[in-house]
Every structure is written in C-alpha cells, then in structure tokens.
C-alpha positions, -999 to 999 in steps of 0.1 A, spaced: 526 -303 -313 532 -265 -311 508 -246 -289 495 -225 -318 488 -256 -339 470 -273 -310 448 -243 -305 439 -243 -342 431 -280 -342 410 -276 -310 390 -247 -325 385 -267 -357 372 -298 -338 350 -278 -315 337 -258 -344 329 -290 -363 312 -304 -334 291 -273 -330 282 -272 -367 273 -309 -365 252 -303 -334 235 -274 -350 228 -294 -382 216 -323 -361 193 -300 -341 179 -284 -372 174 -318 -389 158 -332 -357 134 -303 -356 127 -308 -393 119 -345 -387 97 -337 -356 78 -310 -375 75 -329 -407 41 -347 -399 24 -314 -392 40 -292 -419 14 -282 -445 23 -289 -481 26 -256 -499 -6 -256 -520 -36 -235 -528 -63 -258 -513 -74 -271 -547 -87 -307 -550 -64 -331 -569 -77 -365 -582 -54 -394 -572 -60 -431 -577 -43 -456 -553 -46 -488 -572 -51 -522 -555 -17 -540 -550 4 -508 -549 34 -510 -525 45 -481 -503 72 -467 -527 47 -467 -555 21 -449 -534 47 -423 -523 58 -418 -559 21 -414 -570 16 -387 -543 48 -369 -553 38 -369 -590 4 -354 -580 23 -327 -561 8 -337 -528 42 -346 -510 76 -329 -516 98 -357 -502 84 -391 -510 112 -409 -491 103 -389 -460 67 -398 -465 76 -435 -467 97 -433 -435 69 -415 -417 43 -441 -428 66 -470 -418 73 -453 -384 36 -452 -377 32 -488 -387 8 -480 -415 28 -492 -445 1 -519 -454 -29 -499 -442 -34 -475 -471 -67 -483 -488 -71 -484 -526 -95 -461 -543 -100 -429 -562 -94 -399 -540 -100 -362 -542 -73 -347 -520 -65 -311 -511 -30 -300 -522 -23 -283 -489 -26 -313 -465 1 -321 -439 17 -356 -442 -3 -366 -411 -36 -354 -426 -28 -370 -459 -18 -404 -444 -48 -404 -421 -71 -398 -451 -55 -427 -471 -58 -451 -442 -94 -442 -436 -102 -448 -473 -125 -432 -499 -157 -421 -482 -185 -445 -491 -213 -430 -513 -247 -446 -513 -276 -443 -537 -312 -453 -530 -329 -471 -558 -366 -480 -559 -375 -507 -583 -413 -508 -589 -432 -540 -594 -436 -554 -629 -405 -541 -645 -385 -563 -668 -347 -568 -666 -339 -541 -691 -360 -516 -671 -345 -527 -638 -309 -523 -651 -317 -489 -665 -331 -477 -631 -299 -489 -613 -278 -473 -640 -295 -439 -637 -287 -439 -600 -250 -443 -609 -247 -476 -590 -235 -498 -619 -233 -497 -657 -267 -509 -671 -252 -527 -701 -229 -547 -677 -259 -554 -655 -280 -567 -684 -250 -588 -697 -247 -605 -663 -285 -610 -661 -283 -630 -693 -251 -649 -686 -257 -686 -685 -229 -694 -661 -241 -668 -636 -277 -679 -640 -267 -715 -633 -247 -704 -602 -279 -686 -590 -300 -717 -597 -321 -698 -622 -335 -717 -652 -341 -700 -685 -322 -673 -704 -325 -643 -681 -329 -633 -644 -364 -619 -650 -387 -630 -623 -360 -630 -596 -350 -593 -594 -372 -584 -565 -389 -550 -566 -381 -530 -535 -362 -500 -523 -324 -506 -519 -294 -487 -507 -264 -495 -529 -228 -485 -525 -217 -463 -554 -202 -478 -574 -211 -514 -569 -202 -544 -591 -230 -558 -613 -226 -591 -595 -231 -576 -560 -262 -557 -572 -280 -585 -590 -272 -611 -563 -287 -588 -537 -319 -585 -557 -321 -623 -563 -314 -629 -526 -342 -606 -516 -366 -624 -540 -357 -657 -524 -363 -644 -489 -398 -631 -498 -407 -661 -519 -397 -685 -491 -416 -665 -465 -448 -665 -487 -445 -701 -496 -446 -710 -459 -475 -687 -453 -495 -702 -482 -482 -737 -479 -514 -757 -484 -529 -739 -514 -495 -737 -530 -489 -774 -526 -523 -782 -542 -516 -759 -572 -483 -775 -577 -498 -810 -575 -528 -802 -598 -506 -786 -625 -473 -804 -620 -455 -772 -613 -424 -761 -595 -414 -728 -580 -404 -713 -614 -439 -718 -628 -454 -701 -598 -431 -671 -603 -440 -670 -640 -477 -669 -631 -470 -641 -606 -452 -622 -633 -482 -623 -656 -506 -613 -628 -483 -584 -620 -484 -571 -656 -522 -575 -659 -533 -554 -630 -518 -528 -607 -548 -531 -582 -539 -552 -552 -574 -565 -545 -578 -577 -581 -547 -598 -582 -561 -630 -566 -591 -627 -589 -569 -622 -620 -548 -652 -610 -580 -673 -606 -589 -666 -643 -556 -679 -655 -557 -709 -633 -593 -717 -644 -581 -714 -681 -554 -740 -674 -575 -764 -653 -611 -760 -665 -626 -785 -690 -648 -756 -701 -618 -738 -715 -606 -764 -739 -576 -745 -755 -559 -739 -721 -544 -707 -736 -538 -678 -712 -544 -653 -741 -526 -623 -724 -511 -594 -743 -481 -587 -719 -466 -621 -727 -465 -612 -764 -449 -578 -757 -423 -594 -736 -414 -619 -763 -411 -591 -788 -387 -570 -766 -365 -590 -742 -353 -622 -759 -322 -619 -780 -337 -640 -808 -370 -625 -820 -396 -637 -846 -401 -618 -879 -434 -604 -867 -417 -591 -835 -389 -575 -854 -415 -555 -874 -433 -544 -842 -429 -509 -826 -425 -515 -789 -441 -482 -782 -472 -491 -802 -501 -514 -800 -502 -551 -809 -515 -559 -844 -530 -591 -858 -495 -601 -871 -482 -602 -836 -513 -619 -822 -511 -646 -848 -474 -651 -845 -467 -687 -835 -430 -682 -838 -430 -661 -807 -428 -686 -778 -442 -661 -754 -474 -657 -775 -501 -672 -752 -527 -667 -778 -510 -693 -799 -493 -716 -773 -512 -732 -745 -500 -731 -709 -474 -708 -695 -448 -689 -715 -412 -701 -713 -405 -680 -682 -414 -649 -662 -423 -618 -681 -416 -593 -653 -403 -591 -618 -434 -596 -595 -438 -581 -561 -451 -596 -529 -488 -592 -537 -486 -608 -571 -467 -638 -557 -493 -642 -530 -520 -641 -556 -502 -668 -577 -498 -690 -546 -534 -686 -533 -558 -673 -559 -595 -666 -553 -619 -694 -558 -640 -683 -587 -655 -696 -620 -643 -666 -640 -627 -673 -673 -625 -638 -688 -618 -602 -678 -616 -569 -696 -604 -534 -684 -632 -510 -677 -609 -482 -667 -572 -476 -661 -572 -495 -627 -600 -520 -627 -615 -549 -646 -649 -566 -650 -649 -604 -648 -671 -630 -667 -678 -667 -665 -689 -671 -701 -676 -658 -735 -710 -643 -743 -710 -622 -711 -674 -612 -717 -683 -601 -753 -710 -578 -739 -685 -562 -715 -659 -558 -743 -686 -541 -764 -694 -517 -736 -659 -509 -724 -635 -514 -753 -655 -502 -784 
C-alpha cells in the first residue's frame, strides 16, 4: 500500500475510534446522569393511575403518555437495573411533572400515601344512618355499604340471621383507610360488636344464662332487646330499668298480652325493611305515628300488635344497652313515660302510669 494511502487509512481509523470513543463517553455520561436528570416540566401535578396487573412496559408507556418520562425504554432499563420491575405499587397517583427518573420510581415503589378518616358512629343508629356517616367521611359508597349489609350471602357468611346487619354494626370511633371496600368496613364493625358482646357475656354470665333459660333466647334475641333499650333512652343509668320493664312485660303473668308496646319498633318497620305495609307507605318518617300505624298488624315490627320481640334488632346498640339487656334491674315496673327529654318516670300499675301520662304528656 502506498505511503499516502496508508496515512489516509490510519487517519480514518484513528478518527473513527476517536469519534466512537467520544460518542461512547457522551452516551455513558448520559446513562450515568439519567436517574438524576429532572424531567422538563413546570412542577404541576398530573393524575396517573397504575392499574393492578400492569407490566413494566405498560407502566412506562403510561408514564410517557402522561408526559412524565421522555424515554420509556430508558425508564424500563433503569427500573430493571435497580431490580424494581415487580415492585411498582398500583394506585391513583398525583405526580409532579418535573421529577427525575429516580424520584419518580421511588414514589411508585413507595405507593400511594395512605389517607385515613376518623368516623364516629353514635349508639342507636340504624344501618342506613351508619352507612350515611361512613359515606360522608369518604370511606366507602353508602349505597354499596347498604347493599352489602342486606346481602343474604354476606349475612350468612357473618353468621347473622335476619335480613340486615342491624344490631351488629358496633357504635364506636374508627380510623378507616380512604377509600376502603364496603366488605372491609362492615366486617370491622361486626368484628368489634362480637368482641364487645363476648366480653360482656362473660362479665354477666349468670344473669344472662338465666334470662336465656327463662325466655328460650339465644344471643340474637339479647341483641334485639339491647337495640330496643338503646332507642328508648339515652340516659345510661336508666337503661337497666327500661330493660326490666320489657322483661317484666314478657315474663309477668300480670301483663297478659306480653306486648312490648314501644314506638321505635314501629318506626323501624316503616323505614328499614324493603317490603313495607300499606300503613307504613303512607307514613312520613319525619312525622309522628298515627293510629293507622299503631293499629297496623301488617307491620311485623309493630310491638303494639305482636307479642314478644320484633323480628330482629331495630338499631345498633352500644356497650351500656347490651349490659342492660344482659343484666336488667330487678323491679316490678311494667310502664314508663318520658317526663322530659332525658328521663322517664316508671310505674307498676296501669292506673299509676295513666296519672303520669296525664301529667307529663297532656
């Protein structure tokens, strides 16, 4: 090969090597700097959903479509290099558009920040009211909660007889994840009810066993009685006495009808059951009960017309009402009437009761 040609070839080879080396150095620097290089953005928040079951290419494509990464293939390689390909958590994210790949990946691996809401469920609320309170807090959809609380398959799974979960949604203060599934929410309330009921049944074992024996009851009947006591008085010290009145009506030979004759049971039967009597359909839930509702034998919850307990609980009782139902006061009272917003006067005879009604109600 002529000298001149050799020199040209040598220069070409060396030049090519230098160019390749320069390109390699630049590419290497680009790769090394990639994780820390901020995405060109303005700092605005962009909503992105990483769905459960998405693979890494789909995740990278989603981030690219949202203008959070410029090179989805590089983001994939970077994620794989860190061994985090299967560590990205699903969820709905709000992500700044100027994050570096490292910041973005770290956020996705950490997952959506958990938001919690505190919900206080007062004693004596029914299932519709409980579901509404949980819904207002943004924990779960109230319609979905109510649907599950009436679902026969779920009720059977929970060991709850009857048509609803009323009686078993324990009133308490709860911290819920937002959002939560209706199943997770309701099962937590039912679980809490069982914890408290079991604790109290051990504490009041002897009187509870006697009541069950005398009346042929199981736990559901005790909860039903507690739910009635809860709706009849909000005064803690009165609850065992109110419970004694209802037990005396069921057990005393002097009270021959054995009817509990309590308004809250009628109201419940006119509001919560899906199938309602004609008289209930005519009633305004915000108004007072009229003779038509009091005489309504088609309402199975009408304890003026049907002796014994209603078909099931009419509210969700708290600890004090369950204790009162398990161990009522020992009295001979058969009647009581409200004398003000918080207290009642109790009577042993109908004549005495009538005098108190005349004084306090008319």
